[in-house]
All heavy atoms as a GROMACS GRO file, in nm:
protein
  628
    1MET      N    1  10.675  -2.143   1.605
    1MET     CA    2  10.626  -2.112   1.732
    1MET      C    3  10.715  -2.007   1.794
    1MET      O    4  10.831  -2.008   1.794
    1MET     CB    5  10.622  -2.233   1.820
    1MET     CG    6  10.556  -2.197   1.950
    1MET     SD    7  10.561  -2.338   2.070
    1MET     CE    8  10.406  -2.409   2.048
    2ASN      N    9  10.649  -1.906   1.856
    2ASN     CA   10  10.730  -1.798   1.925
    2ASN      C   11  10.780  -1.835   2.057
    2ASN      O   12  10.713  -1.904   2.131
    2ASN     CB   13  10.632  -1.672   1.932
    2ASN     CG   14  10.595  -1.611   1.800
    2ASN    OD1   15  10.680  -1.616   1.711
    2ASN    ND2   16  10.474  -1.554   1.800
    3PRO      N   17  10.904  -1.796   2.088
    3PRO     CA   18  10.960  -1.839   2.215
    3PRO      C   19  10.884  -1.777   2.334
    3PRO      O   20  10.857  -1.661   2.340
    3PRO     CB   21  11.106  -1.782   2.218
    3PRO     CG   22  11.111  -1.693   2.094
    3PRO     CD   23  10.997  -1.713   2.010
    4LYS      N   24  10.843  -1.868   2.430
    4LYS     CA   25  10.772  -1.819   2.547
    4LYS      C   26  10.841  -1.725   2.633
    4LYS      O   27  10.775  -1.634   2.695
    4LYS     CB   28  10.732  -1.940   2.624
    4LYS     CG   29  10.627  -2.033   2.555
    4LYS     CD   30  10.524  -2.090   2.654
    4LYS     CE   31  10.428  -2.171   2.583
    4LYS     NZ   32  10.308  -2.091   2.543
    5GLN      N   33  10.970  -1.726   2.641
    5GLN     CA   34  11.052  -1.631   2.728
    5GLN      C   35  11.033  -1.489   2.684
    5GLN      O   36  11.044  -1.393   2.756
    5GLN     CB   37  11.192  -1.670   2.748
    5GLN     CG   38  11.278  -1.648   2.625
    5GLN     CD   39  11.299  -1.759   2.534
    5GLN    OE1   40  11.220  -1.848   2.533
    5GLN    NE2   41  11.399  -1.757   2.452
    6VAL      N   42  11.004  -1.463   2.550
    6VAL     CA   43  10.977  -1.335   2.498
    6VAL      C   44  10.831  -1.304   2.507
    6VAL      O   45  10.792  -1.196   2.553
    6VAL     CB   46  11.031  -1.320   2.350
    6VAL    CG1   47  10.998  -1.192   2.298
    6VAL    CG2   48  11.181  -1.345   2.343
    7VAL      N   49  10.740  -1.390   2.457
    7VAL     CA   50  10.604  -1.358   2.447
    7VAL      C   51  10.536  -1.346   2.581
    7VAL      O   52  10.455  -1.259   2.605
    7VAL     CB   53  10.530  -1.472   2.374
    7VAL    CG1   54  10.381  -1.453   2.366
    7VAL    CG2   55  10.585  -1.487   2.225
    8ASP      N   56  10.579  -1.425   2.682
    8ASP     CA   57  10.513  -1.416   2.814
    8ASP      C   58  10.585  -1.324   2.914
    8ASP      O   59  10.534  -1.304   3.017
    8ASP     CB   60  10.518  -1.561   2.873
    8ASP     CG   61  10.432  -1.659   2.801
    8ASP    OD1   62  10.342  -1.608   2.725
    8ASP    OD2   63  10.450  -1.784   2.826
    9LYS      N   64  10.692  -1.253   2.862
    9LYS     CA   65  10.763  -1.161   2.952
    9LYS      C   66  10.673  -1.043   2.991
    9LYS      O   67  10.604  -0.981   2.902
    9LYS     CB   68  10.896  -1.113   2.883
    9LYS     CG   69  10.981  -1.032   2.969
    9LYS     CD   70  11.104  -1.009   2.899
    9LYS     CE   71  11.205  -0.942   2.995
    9LYS     NZ   72  11.339  -0.934   2.942
   10LYS      N   73  10.664  -1.007   3.119
   10LYS     CA   74  10.591  -0.895   3.163
   10LYS      C   75  10.675  -0.766   3.153
   10LYS      O   76  10.796  -0.772   3.212
   10LYS     CB   77  10.537  -0.915   3.303
   10LYS     CG   78  10.455  -1.033   3.326
   10LYS     CD   79  10.322  -1.009   3.258
   10LYS     CE   80  10.228  -1.134   3.294
   10LYS     NZ   81  10.129  -1.149   3.186
   11LEU      N   82  10.640  -0.671   3.088
   11LEU     CA   83  10.716  -0.552   3.064
   11LEU      C   84  10.642  -0.425   3.110
   11LEU      O   85  10.523  -0.420   3.111
   11LEU     CB   86  10.740  -0.531   2.908
   11LEU     CG   87  10.817  -0.645   2.837
   11LEU    CD1   88  10.824  -0.612   2.691
   11LEU    CD2   89  10.958  -0.650   2.892
   12LYS      N   90  10.729  -0.328   3.156
   12LYS     CA   91  10.664  -0.190   3.189
   12LYS      C   92  10.688  -0.113   3.057
   12LYS      O   93  10.763  -0.141   2.973
   12LYS     CB   94  10.742  -0.126   3.305
   12LYS     CG   95  10.733  -0.203   3.435
   12LYS     CD   96  10.813  -0.136   3.543
   12LYS     CE   97  10.801  -0.223   3.674
   12LYS     NZ   98  10.880  -0.181   3.772
   13LYS      N   99  10.616   0.004   3.054
   13LYS     CA  100  10.620   0.091   2.939
   13LYS      C  101  10.769   0.138   2.909
   13LYS      O  102  10.831   0.172   2.990
   13LYS     CB  103  10.525   0.214   2.956
   13LYS     CG  104  10.513   0.295   2.830
   13LYS     CD  105  10.414   0.405   2.841
   13LYS     CE  106  10.403   0.481   2.707
   13LYS     NZ  107  10.296   0.575   2.705
   14GLY      N  108  10.793   0.110   2.777
   14GLY     CA  109  10.922   0.147   2.731
   14GLY      C  110  11.032   0.030   2.738
   14GLY      O  111  11.141   0.039   2.675
   15GLU      N  112  11.003  -0.079   2.805
   15GLU     CA  113  11.089  -0.193   2.815
   15GLU      C  114  11.077  -0.283   2.692
   15GLU      O  115  10.980  -0.282   2.628
   15GLU     CB  116  11.054  -0.272   2.942
   15GLU     CG  117  11.105  -0.200   3.073
   15GLU     CD  118  11.075  -0.280   3.196
   15GLU    OE1  119  10.987  -0.384   3.195
   15GLU    OE2  120  11.146  -0.254   3.297
   16THR      N  121  11.185  -0.364   2.672
   16THR     CA  122  11.183  -0.459   2.561
   16THR      C  123  11.246  -0.587   2.605
   16THR      O  124  11.317  -0.606   2.695
   16THR     CB  125  11.259  -0.396   2.440
   16THR    OG1  126  11.242  -0.476   2.327
   16THR    CG2  127  11.406  -0.380   2.478
   17GLY      N  128  11.204  -0.693   2.532
   17GLY     CA  129  11.272  -0.825   2.537
   17GLY      C  130  11.288  -0.887   2.404
   17GLY      O  131  11.199  -0.857   2.315
   18ALA      N  132  11.392  -0.963   2.373
   18ALA     CA  133  11.418  -1.021   2.241
   18ALA      C  134  11.490  -1.144   2.247
   18ALA      O  135  11.543  -1.182   2.343
   18ALA     CB  136  11.486  -0.914   2.161
   19ALA      N  137  11.476  -1.223   2.134
   19ALA     CA  138  11.554  -1.340   2.118
   19ALA      C  139  11.569  -1.363   1.963
   19ALA      O  140  11.495  -1.307   1.882
   19ALA     CB  141  11.472  -1.469   2.176
   20GLU      N  142  11.679  -1.433   1.937
   20GLU     CA  143  11.723  -1.467   1.796
   20GLU      C  144  11.721  -1.604   1.772
   20GLU      O  145  11.769  -1.689   1.847
   20GLU     CB  146  11.860  -1.407   1.768
   20GLU     CG  147  11.895  -1.413   1.623
   20GLU     CD  148  12.024  -1.341   1.584
   20GLU    OE1  149  12.083  -1.279   1.675
   20GLU    OE2  150  12.060  -1.353   1.465
   21SER      N  151  11.655  -1.654   1.656
   21SER     CA  152  11.660  -1.797   1.622
   21SER      C  153  11.790  -1.841   1.559
   21SER      O  154  11.871  -1.742   1.531
   21SER     CB  155  11.555  -1.821   1.525
   21SER     OG  156  11.572  -1.764   1.395
   22ASN      N  157  11.815  -1.966   1.544
   22ASN     CA  158  11.929  -2.008   1.469
   22ASN      C  159  11.945  -1.959   1.329
   22ASN      O  160  12.049  -1.953   1.271
   22ASN     CB  161  11.935  -2.165   1.471
   22ASN     CG  162  11.952  -2.218   1.616
   22ASN    OD1  163  12.000  -2.147   1.701
   22ASN    ND2  164  11.908  -2.334   1.628
   23SER      N  165  11.831  -1.932   1.266
   23SER     CA  166  11.824  -1.884   1.127
   23SER      C  167  11.828  -1.727   1.120
   23SER      O  168  11.822  -1.677   1.015
   23SER     CB  169  11.703  -1.939   1.048
   23SER     OG  170  11.589  -1.901   1.123
   24GLY      N  171  11.859  -1.657   1.223
   24GLY     CA  172  11.870  -1.510   1.223
   24GLY      C  173  11.741  -1.427   1.221
   24GLY      O  174  11.746  -1.309   1.202
   25ILE      N  175  11.639  -1.492   1.278
   25ILE     CA  176  11.510  -1.418   1.282
   25ILE      C  177  11.502  -1.359   1.421
   25ILE      O  178  11.524  -1.428   1.519
   25ILE     CB  179  11.385  -1.504   1.264
   25ILE    CG1  180  11.404  -1.558   1.117
   25ILE    CG2  181  11.254  -1.434   1.281
   25ILE    CD1  182  11.292  -1.670   1.085
   26ILE      N  183  11.488  -1.235   1.440
   26ILE     CA  184  11.476  -1.161   1.569
   26ILE      C  185  11.316  -1.157   1.609
   26ILE      O  186  11.252  -1.100   1.523
   26ILE     CB  187  11.531  -1.032   1.567
   26ILE    CG1  188  11.680  -1.034   1.533
   26ILE    CG2  189  11.512  -0.950   1.695
   26ILE    CD1  190  11.762  -1.065   1.645
   27ILE      N  191  11.275  -1.196   1.722
   27ILE     CA  192  11.149  -1.170   1.780
   27ILE      C  193  11.172  -1.070   1.887
   27ILE      O  194  11.258  -1.094   1.974
   27ILE     CB  195  11.076  -1.293   1.820
   27ILE    CG1  196  10.932  -1.249   1.868
   27ILE    CG2  197  11.141  -1.378   1.920
   27ILE    CD1  198  10.834  -1.363   1.896
   28GLN      N  199  11.095  -0.963   1.888
   28GLN     CA  200  11.111  -0.851   1.991
   28GLN      C  201  10.975  -0.819   2.042
   28GLN      O  202  10.885  -0.804   1.976
   28GLN     CB  203  11.186  -0.740   1.935
   28GLN     CG  204  11.214  -0.634   2.042
   28GLN     CD  205  11.303  -0.518   1.972
   28GLN    OE1  206  11.297  -0.492   1.853
   28GLN    NE2  207  11.374  -0.449   2.061
   29LYS      N  208  10.970  -0.810   2.180
   29LYS     CA  209  10.835  -0.758   2.240
   29LYS      C  210  10.881  -0.624   2.305
   29LYS      O  211  10.985  -0.619   2.369
   29LYS     CB  212  10.796  -0.852   2.343
   29LYS     CG  213  10.667  -0.819   2.415
   29LYS     CD  214  10.624  -0.923   2.509
   29LYS     CE  215  10.492  -0.889   2.583
   29LYS     NZ  216  10.457  -0.988   2.669
   30TRP      N  217  10.797  -0.522   2.287
   30TRP     CA  218  10.810  -0.388   2.329
   30TRP      C  219  10.693  -0.339   2.392
   30TRP      O  220  10.582  -0.366   2.334
   30TRP     CB  221  10.855  -0.302   2.214
   30TRP     CG  222  10.865  -0.154   2.250
   30TRP    CD1  223  10.955  -0.097   2.338
   30TRP    CD2  224  10.795  -0.052   2.184
   30TRP    NE1  225  10.930   0.037   2.345
   30TRP    CE2  226  10.843   0.080   2.239
   30TRP    CE3  227  10.709  -0.040   2.090
   30TRP    CZ2  228  10.794   0.188   2.204
   30TRP    CZ3  229  10.667   0.081   2.040
   30TRP    CH2  230  10.703   0.203   2.108
   31LYS      N  231  10.684  -0.278   2.499
   31LYS     CA  232  10.558  -0.225   2.567
   31LYS      C  233  10.557  -0.077   2.540
   31LYS      O  234  10.642   0.005   2.574
   31LYS     CB  235  10.573  -0.255   2.715
   31LYS     CG  236  10.455  -0.204   2.796
   31LYS     CD  237  10.339  -0.292   2.784
   31LYS     CE  238  10.231  -0.256   2.881
   31LYS     NZ  239  10.133  -0.355   2.882
   32ASP      N  240  10.444  -0.035   2.471
   32ASP     CA  241  10.415   0.107   2.456
   32ASP      C  242  10.280   0.122   2.530
   32ASP      O  243  10.267   0.084   2.648
   32ASP     CB  244  10.411   0.138   2.305
   32ASP     CG  245  10.390   0.292   2.280
   32ASP    OD1  246  10.450   0.363   2.350
   32ASP    OD2  247  10.331   0.320   2.183
   33LYS      N  248  10.176   0.171   2.461
   33LYS     CA  249  10.041   0.167   2.531
   33LYS      C  250   9.996   0.019   2.543
   33LYS      O  251   9.918  -0.009   2.628
   33LYS     CB  252   9.948   0.252   2.437
   33LYS     CG  253   9.982   0.389   2.438
   33LYS     CD  254   9.879   0.465   2.346
   33LYS     CE  255   9.926   0.610   2.330
   33LYS     NZ  256   9.838   0.683   2.238
   34ARG      N  257  10.042  -0.057   2.449
   34ARG     CA  258  10.014  -0.207   2.456
   34ARG      C  259  10.137  -0.281   2.413
   34ARG      O  260  10.228  -0.225   2.370
   34ARG     CB  261   9.885  -0.236   2.372
   34ARG     CG  262   9.904  -0.205   2.228
   34ARG     CD  263   9.780  -0.227   2.143
   34ARG     NE  264   9.664  -0.144   2.179
   34ARG     CZ  265   9.635  -0.026   2.130
   34ARG    NH1  266   9.719   0.026   2.045
   34ARG    NH2  267   9.534   0.039   2.172
   35ASP      N  268  10.134  -0.422   2.434
   35ASP     CA  269  10.239  -0.498   2.384
   35ASP      C  270  10.255  -0.498   2.232
   35ASP      O  271  10.154  -0.506   2.167
   35ASP     CB  272  10.224  -0.637   2.436
   35ASP     CG  273  10.245  -0.652   2.582
   35ASP    OD1  274  10.306  -0.562   2.647
   35ASP    OD2  275  10.197  -0.758   2.638
   36VAL      N  276  10.375  -0.485   2.183
   36VAL     CA  277  10.400  -0.485   2.036
   36VAL      C  278  10.500  -0.596   2.013
   36VAL      O  279  10.609  -0.590   2.066
   36VAL     CB  280  10.458  -0.344   1.990
   36VAL    CG1  281  10.495  -0.350   1.836
   36VAL    CG2  282  10.362  -0.229   2.017
   37LEU      N  283  10.469  -0.697   1.928
   37LEU     CA  284  10.556  -0.805   1.889
   37LEU      C  285  10.609  -0.784   1.749
   37LEU      O  286  10.514  -0.760   1.659
   37LEU     CB  287  10.490  -0.938   1.905
   37LEU     CG  288  10.477  -1.002   2.038
   37LEU    CD1  289  10.383  -1.118   2.028
   37LEU    CD2  290  10.620  -1.030   2.092
   38THR      N  291  10.734  -0.790   1.719
   38THR     CA  292  10.781  -0.774   1.583
   38THR      C  293  10.867  -0.897   1.554
   38THR      O  294  10.934  -0.954   1.644
   38THR     CB  295  10.868  -0.653   1.567
   38THR    OG1  296  10.980  -0.655   1.661
   38THR    CG2  297  10.790  -0.526   1.591
   39LEU      N  298  10.865  -0.941   1.429
   39LEU     CA  299  10.958  -1.050   1.376
   39LEU      C  300  11.033  -0.975   1.263
   39LEU      O  301  10.984  -0.910   1.177
   39LEU     CB  302  10.883  -1.157   1.319
   39LEU     CG  303  10.812  -1.250   1.417
   39LEU    CD1  304  10.716  -1.346   1.333
   39LEU    CD2  305  10.914  -1.325   1.492
   40SER      N  306  11.163  -0.994   1.263
   40SER     CA  307  11.242  -0.930   1.162
   40SER      C  308  11.369  -1.016   1.125
   40SER      O  309  11.435  -1.066   1.214
   40SER     CB  310  11.278  -0.788   1.201
   40SER     OG  311  11.361  -0.729   1.104
   41THR      N  312  11.409  -1.011   1.000
   41THR     CA  313  11.534  -1.072   0.957
   41THR      C  314  11.633  -0.956   0.925
   41THR      O  315  11.745  -0.970   0.904
   41THR     CB  316  11.519  -1.156   0.831
   41THR    OG1  317  11.459  -1.077   0.734
   41THR    CG2  318  11.444  -1.285   0.864
   42LYS      N  319  11.577  -0.832   0.923
   42LYS     CA  320  11.660  -0.713   0.879
   42LYS      C  321  11.701  -0.634   1.001
   42LYS      O  322  11.818  -0.576   0.996
   42LYS     CB  323  11.557  -0.617   0.797
   42LYS     CG  324  11.627  -0.497   0.750
   42LYS     CD  325  11.535  -0.407   0.668
   42LYS     CE  326  11.600  -0.272   0.639
   42LYS     NZ  327  11.512  -0.191   0.570
   43HIS      N  328  11.627  -0.620   1.107
   43HIS     CA  329  11.656  -0.544   1.219
   43HIS      C  330  11.712  -0.631   1.330
   43HIS      O  331  11.702  -0.747   1.344
   43HIS     CB  332  11.536  -0.472   1.276
   43HIS     CG  333  11.473  -0.390   1.168
   43HIS    ND1  334  11.365  -0.434   1.094
   43HIS    CD2  335  11.493  -0.262   1.139
   43HIS    CE1  336  11.336  -0.332   1.011
   43HIS    NE2  337  11.406  -0.226   1.041
   44THR      N  338  11.796  -0.555   1.422
   44THR     CA  339  11.842  -0.623   1.550
   44THR      C  340  11.740  -0.579   1.655
   44THR      O  341  11.637  -0.511   1.636
   44THR     CB  342  11.988  -0.574   1.584
   44THR    OG1  343  11.979  -0.424   1.607
   44THR    CG2  344  12.081  -0.605   1.470
   45ASP      N  345  11.776  -0.605   1.785
   45ASP     CA  346  11.688  -0.557   1.895
   45ASP      C  347  11.731  -0.418   1.948
   45ASP      O  348  11.695  -0.379   2.050
   45ASP     CB  349  11.698  -0.657   2.010
   45ASP     CG  350  11.833  -0.676   2.070
   45ASP    OD1  351  11.932  -0.633   2.008
   45ASP    OD2  352  11.844  -0.746   2.166
   46GLU      N  353  11.795  -0.342   1.859
   46GLU     CA  354  11.839  -0.213   1.894
   46GLU      C  355  11.729  -0.115   1.911
   46GLU      O  356  11.626  -0.121   1.855
   46GLU     CB  357  11.921  -0.155   1.767
   46GLU     CG  358  11.961  -0.014   1.777
   46GLU     CD  359  12.029   0.034   1.641
   46GLU    OE1  360  12.011  -0.026   1.539
   46GLU    OE2  361  12.106   0.129   1.649
   47LEU      N  362  11.742  -0.024   2.021
   47LEU     CA  363  11.651   0.084   2.046
   47LEU      C  364  11.704   0.219   1.992
   47LEU      O  365  11.823   0.240   2.015
   47LEU     CB  366  11.621   0.089   2.197
   47LEU     CG  367  11.552  -0.024   2.260
   47LEU    CD1  368  11.551  -0.010   2.411
   47LEU    CD2  369  11.410  -0.034   2.211
   48LEU      N  370  11.627   0.293   1.929
   48LEU     CA  371  11.663   0.415   1.877
   48LEU      C  372  11.600   0.532   1.951
   48LEU      O  373  11.487   0.513   1.998
   48LEU     CB  374  11.614   0.436   1.725
   48LEU     CG  375  11.666   0.333   1.630
   48LEU    CD1  376  11.614   0.357   1.499
   48LEU    CD2  377  11.829   0.340   1.628
   49ILE      N  378  11.665   0.639   1.978
   49ILE     CA  379  11.606   0.752   2.044
   49ILE      C  380  11.547   0.851   1.942
   49ILE      O  381  11.612   0.888   1.838
   49ILE     CB  382  11.724   0.830   2.126
   49ILE    CG1  383  11.780   0.738   2.225
   49ILE    CG2  384  11.664   0.966   2.185
   49ILE    CD1  385  11.905   0.792   2.297
   50ILE      N  386  11.418   0.876   1.960
   50ILE     CA  387  11.344   0.958   1.871
   50ILE      C  388  11.286   1.074   1.953
   50ILE      O  389  11.262   1.066   2.074
   50ILE     CB  390  11.232   0.884   1.781
   50ILE    CG1  391  11.133   0.824   1.879
   50ILE    CG2  392  11.292   0.777   1.700
   50ILE    CD1  393  11.002   0.820   1.831
   51ARG      N  394  11.240   1.178   1.886
   51ARG     CA  395  11.175   1.289   1.946
   51ARG      C  396  11.029   1.277   1.913
   51ARG      O  397  10.989   1.273   1.793
   51ARG     CB  398  11.228   1.427   1.901
   51ARG     CG  399  11.360   1.450   1.947
   51ARG     CD  400  11.398   1.605   1.949
   51ARG     NE  401  11.526   1.629   2.010
   51ARG     CZ  402  11.551   1.653   2.135
   51ARG    NH1  403  11.451   1.663   2.218
   51ARG    NH2  404  11.672   1.675   2.180
   52SER      N  405  10.937   1.294   2.014
   52SER     CA  406  10.804   1.290   1.988
   52SER      C  407  10.743   1.428   1.956
   52SER      O  408  10.820   1.523   1.951
   52SER     CB  409  10.727   1.240   2.117
   52SER     OG  410  10.744   1.339   2.219
   53GLY      N  411  10.618   1.442   1.929
   53GLY     CA  412  10.556   1.569   1.895
   53GLY      C  413  10.569   1.674   1.992
   53GLY      O  414  10.588   1.788   1.954
   54ASN      N  415  10.585   1.648   2.122
   54ASN     CA  416  10.596   1.745   2.230
   54ASN      C  417  10.742   1.760   2.266
   54ASN      O  418  10.784   1.793   2.378
   54ASN     CB  419  10.503   1.718   2.348
   54ASN     CG  420  10.532   1.589   2.401
   54ASN    OD1  421  10.612   1.510   2.360
   54ASN    ND2  422  10.462   1.551   2.510
   55ASN      N  423  10.832   1.723   2.180
   55ASN     CA  424  10.980   1.736   2.196
   55ASN      C  425  11.042   1.653   2.300
   55ASN      O  426  11.145   1.686   2.362
   55ASN     CB  427  11.024   1.883   2.217
   55ASN     CG  428  11.152   1.920   2.136
   55ASN    OD1  429  11.192   1.843   2.048
   55ASN    ND2  430  11.201   2.033   2.173
   56LYS      N  431  10.972   1.546   2.345
   56LYS     CA  432  11.021   1.443   2.436
   56LYS      C  433  11.107   1.343   2.366
   56LYS      O  434  11.075   1.303   2.262
   56LYS     CB  435  10.910   1.372   2.517
   56LYS     CG  436  10.861   1.428   2.645
   56LYS     CD  437  10.735   1.358   2.682
   56LYS     CE  438  10.755   1.273   2.800
   56LYS     NZ  439  10.631   1.223   2.859
   57GLU      N  440  11.218   1.294   2.434
   57GLU     CA  441  11.294   1.187   2.380
   57GLU      C  442  11.231   1.054   2.422
   57GLU      O  443  11.206   1.032   2.542
   57GLU     CB  444  11.433   1.199   2.424
   57GLU     CG  445  11.514   1.311   2.357
   57GLU     CD  446  11.663   1.303   2.386
   57GLU    OE1  447  11.703   1.234   2.470
   57GLU    OE2  448  11.734   1.378   2.314
   58LEU      N  449  11.214   0.958   2.327
   58LEU     CA  450  11.155   0.830   2.353
   58LEU      C  451  11.250   0.720   2.287
   58LEU      O  452  11.321   0.757   2.184
   58LEU     CB  453  11.026   0.814   2.295
   58LEU     CG  454  10.918   0.918   2.335
   58LEU    CD1  455  10.798   0.897   2.250
   58LEU    CD2  456  10.880   0.882   2.476
   59GLN      N  457  11.250   0.611   2.350
   59GLN     CA  458  11.328   0.499   2.282
   59GLN      C  459  11.219   0.399   2.222
   59GLN      O  460  11.128   0.366   2.287
   59GLN     CB  461  11.408   0.421   2.389
   59GLN     CG  462  11.526   0.494   2.430
   59GLN     CD  463  11.614   0.407   2.525
   59GLN    OE1  464  11.570   0.311   2.580
   59GLN    NE2  465  11.744   0.439   2.536
   60LYS      N  466  11.251   0.371   2.099
   60LYS     CA  467  11.162   0.274   2.026
   60LYS      C  468  11.250   0.179   1.946
   60LYS      O  469  11.362   0.213   1.904
   60LYS     CB  470  11.079   0.344   1.923
   60LYS     CG  471  10.969   0.430   1.978
   60LYS     CD  472  10.876   0.481   1.864
   60LYS     CE  473  10.766   0.572   1.929
   60LYS     NZ  474  10.668   0.600   1.833
   61PRO      N  475  11.203   0.052   1.933
   61PRO     CA  476  11.282  -0.040   1.858
   61PRO      C  477  11.304   0.006   1.709
   61PRO      O  478  11.211   0.063   1.650
   61PRO     CB  479  11.195  -0.167   1.857
   61PRO     CG  480  11.109  -0.153   1.979
   61PRO     CD  481  11.080  -0.011   1.993
   62ALA      N  482  11.418  -0.028   1.651
   62ALA     CA  483  11.449   0.008   1.521
   62ALA      C  484  11.338  -0.042   1.416
   62ALA      O  485  11.307   0.020   1.319
   62ALA     CB  486  11.588  -0.043   1.473
   63ALA      N  487  11.287  -0.167   1.442
   63ALA     CA  488  11.182  -0.223   1.361
   63ALA      C  489  11.054  -0.144   1.352
   63ALA      O  490  10.998  -0.127   1.256
   63ALA     CB  491  11.151  -0.375   1.394
   64VAL      N  492  11.022  -0.097   1.475
   64VAL     CA  493  10.893  -0.008   1.492
   64VAL      C  494  10.915   0.134   1.417
   64VAL      O  495  10.834   0.175   1.342
   64VAL     CB  496  10.855   0.005   1.634
   64VAL    CG1  497  10.741   0.112   1.645
   64VAL    CG2  498  10.822  -0.116   1.692
   65VAL      N  499  11.041   0.186   1.438
   65VAL     CA  500  11.065   0.319   1.369
   65VAL      C  501  11.069   0.302   1.217
   65VAL      O  502  11.011   0.391   1.148
   65VAL     CB  503  11.208   0.364   1.422
   65VAL    CG1  504  11.247   0.496   1.346
   65VAL    CG2  505  11.202   0.406   1.574
   66ASP      N  506  11.122   0.200   1.167
   66ASP     CA  507  11.129   0.171   1.021
   66ASP      C  508  10.991   0.145   0.970
   66ASP      O  509  10.953   0.201   0.863
   66ASP     CB  510  11.225   0.058   0.997
   66ASP     CG  511  11.266   0.041   0.852
   66ASP    OD1  512  11.280   0.153   0.784
   66ASP    OD2  513  11.290  -0.067   0.799
   67TYR      N  514  10.911   0.067   1.039
   67TYR     CA  515  10.768   0.042   1.001
   67TYR      C  516  10.698   0.170   0.995
   67TYR      O  517  10.625   0.195   0.890
   67TYR     CB  518  10.706  -0.058   1.093
   67TYR     CG  519  10.556  -0.067   1.073
   67TYR    CD1  520  10.508  -0.145   0.964
   67TYR    CD2  521  10.464  -0.001   1.143
   67TYR    CE1  522  10.376  -0.159   0.940
   67TYR    CE2  523  10.329  -0.004   1.118
   67TYR     CZ  524  10.284  -0.086   1.020
   67TYR     OH  525  10.151  -0.092   0.987
   68ASN      N  526  10.698   0.248   1.096
   68ASN     CA  527  10.628   0.379   1.097
   68ASN      C  528  10.669   0.474   0.990
   68ASN      O  529  10.591   0.541   0.927
   68ASN     CB  530  10.643   0.443   1.236
   68ASN     CG  531  10.572   0.382   1.343
   68ASN    OD1  532  10.468   0.300   1.325
   68ASN    ND2  533  10.614   0.404   1.468
   69LYS      N  534  10.792   0.464   0.955
   69LYS     CA  535  10.847   0.550   0.852
   69LYS      C  536  10.791   0.519   0.703
   69LYS      O  537  10.766   0.598   0.626
   69LYS     CB  538  10.999   0.556   0.847
   69LYS     CG  539  11.068   0.639   0.744
   69LYS     CD  540  11.215   0.628   0.758
   69LYS     CE  541  11.288   0.715   0.652
   69LYS     NZ  542  11.432   0.697   0.650
   70HIS      N  543  10.775   0.379   0.696
   70HIS     CA  544  10.744   0.331   0.553
   70HIS      C  545  10.590   0.279   0.540
   70HIS      O  546  10.568   0.224   0.440
   70HIS     CB  547  10.841   0.222   0.515
   70HIS     CG  548  10.980   0.280   0.506
   70HIS    ND1  549  11.023   0.356   0.399
   70HIS    CD2  550  11.090   0.259   0.586
   70HIS    CE1  551  11.156   0.392   0.414
   70HIS    NE2  552  11.199   0.336   0.531
   71LYS      N  553  10.520   0.287   0.646
   71LYS     CA  554  10.391   0.235   0.633
   71LYS      C  555  10.306   0.303   0.537
   71LYS      O  556  10.315   0.426   0.508
   71LYS     CB  557  10.311   0.236   0.767
   71LYS     CG  558  10.271   0.363   0.821
   71LYS     CD  559  10.212   0.360   0.948
   71LYS     CE  560  10.189   0.492   1.022
   71LYS     NZ  561  10.126   0.474   1.158
   72ALA      N  562  10.210   0.232   0.467
   72ALA     CA  563  10.118   0.295   0.359
   72ALA      C  564   9.989   0.311   0.414
   72ALA      O  565   9.947   0.273   0.529
   72ALA     CB  566  10.128   0.196   0.240
   73TYR      N  567   9.899   0.368   0.337
   73TYR     CA  568   9.761   0.390   0.373
   73TYR      C  569   9.692   0.265   0.430
   73TYR      O  570   9.622   0.280   0.523
   73TYR     CB  571   9.686   0.447   0.261
   73TYR     CG  572   9.543   0.480   0.294
   73TYR    CD1  573   9.510   0.596   0.369
   73TYR    CD2  574   9.441   0.392   0.259
   73TYR    CE1  575   9.383   0.624   0.404
   73TYR    CE2  576   9.304   0.416   0.287
   73TYR     CZ  577   9.277   0.532   0.364
   73TYR     OH  578   9.149   0.567   0.396
   74ILE      N  579   9.721   0.153   0.370
   74ILE     CA  580   9.649   0.034   0.411
   74ILE      C  581   9.690  -0.005   0.566
   74ILE      O  582   9.608  -0.071   0.626
   74ILE     CB  583   9.690  -0.090   0.320
   74ILE    CG1  584   9.597  -0.207   0.340
   74ILE    CG2  585   9.836  -0.140   0.339
   74ILE    CD1  586   9.470  -0.194   0.264
   75ASP      N  587   9.800   0.048   0.606
   75ASP     CA  588   9.843   0.015   0.748
   75ASP      C  589   9.787   0.115   0.847
   75ASP      O  590   9.804   0.097   0.963
   75ASP     CB  591   9.991   0.017   0.753
   75ASP     CG  592  10.052  -0.090   0.667
   75ASP    OD1  593  10.010  -0.200   0.662
   75ASP    OD2  594  10.156  -0.060   0.601
   76CYS      N  595   9.713   0.220   0.798
   76CYS     CA  596   9.666   0.321   0.899
   76CYS      C  597   9.524   0.294   0.926
   76CYS      O  598   9.454   0.254   0.850
   76CYS     CB  599   9.668   0.464   0.823
   76CYS     SG  600   9.841   0.513   0.788
   77ARG      N  601   9.487   0.317   1.057
   77ARG     CA  602   9.357   0.290   1.117
   77ARG      C  603   9.274   0.406   1.058
   77ARG      O  604   9.306   0.519   1.084
   77ARG     CB  605   9.360   0.272   1.262
   77ARG     CG  606   9.233   0.228   1.319
   77ARG     CD  607   9.220   0.226   1.470
   77ARG     NE  608   9.350   0.169   1.519
   77ARG     CZ  609   9.374   0.166   1.654
   77ARG    NH1  610   9.299   0.219   1.736
   77ARG    NH2  611   9.484   0.102   1.698
   78ILE      N  612   9.147   0.372   1.021
   78ILE     CA  613   9.050   0.480   0.995
   78ILE      C  614   8.972   0.507   1.108
   78ILE      O  615   8.919   0.419   1.182
   78ILE     CB  616   8.969   0.428   0.870
   78ILE    CG1  617   9.044   0.402   0.741
   78ILE    CG2  618   8.855   0.535   0.843
   78ILE    CD1  619   8.973   0.338   0.629
   79LYS      N  620   8.962   0.635   1.142
   79LYS     CA  621   8.898   0.673   1.275
   79LYS      C  622   8.750   0.724   1.233
   79LYS      O  623   8.721   0.774   1.138
   79LYS     CB  624   8.965   0.787   1.345
   79LYS     CG  625   9.107   0.734   1.388
   79LYS     CD  626   9.177   0.837   1.456
   79LYS     CE  627   9.312   0.786   1.511
   79LYS     NZ  628   9.388   0.880   1.582
   0.00000   0.00000   0.00000
């Protein structure tokens, strides 16, 4: 079961909330256009600074940046 203090947390765009279990699993909630929940044993709740297409600096969780870098065709939405 996911911890309610993370899942129910109200966030503004760009904000994040996270918790770690006793076994080292990180659950992180990040607000972009919508809420994004990640579970990871590899990543921390670290935010990375990236540059967007229009040269703006944004902060994104390391788990989201890593996922976007390595996602395959099956993970892409067909428009």
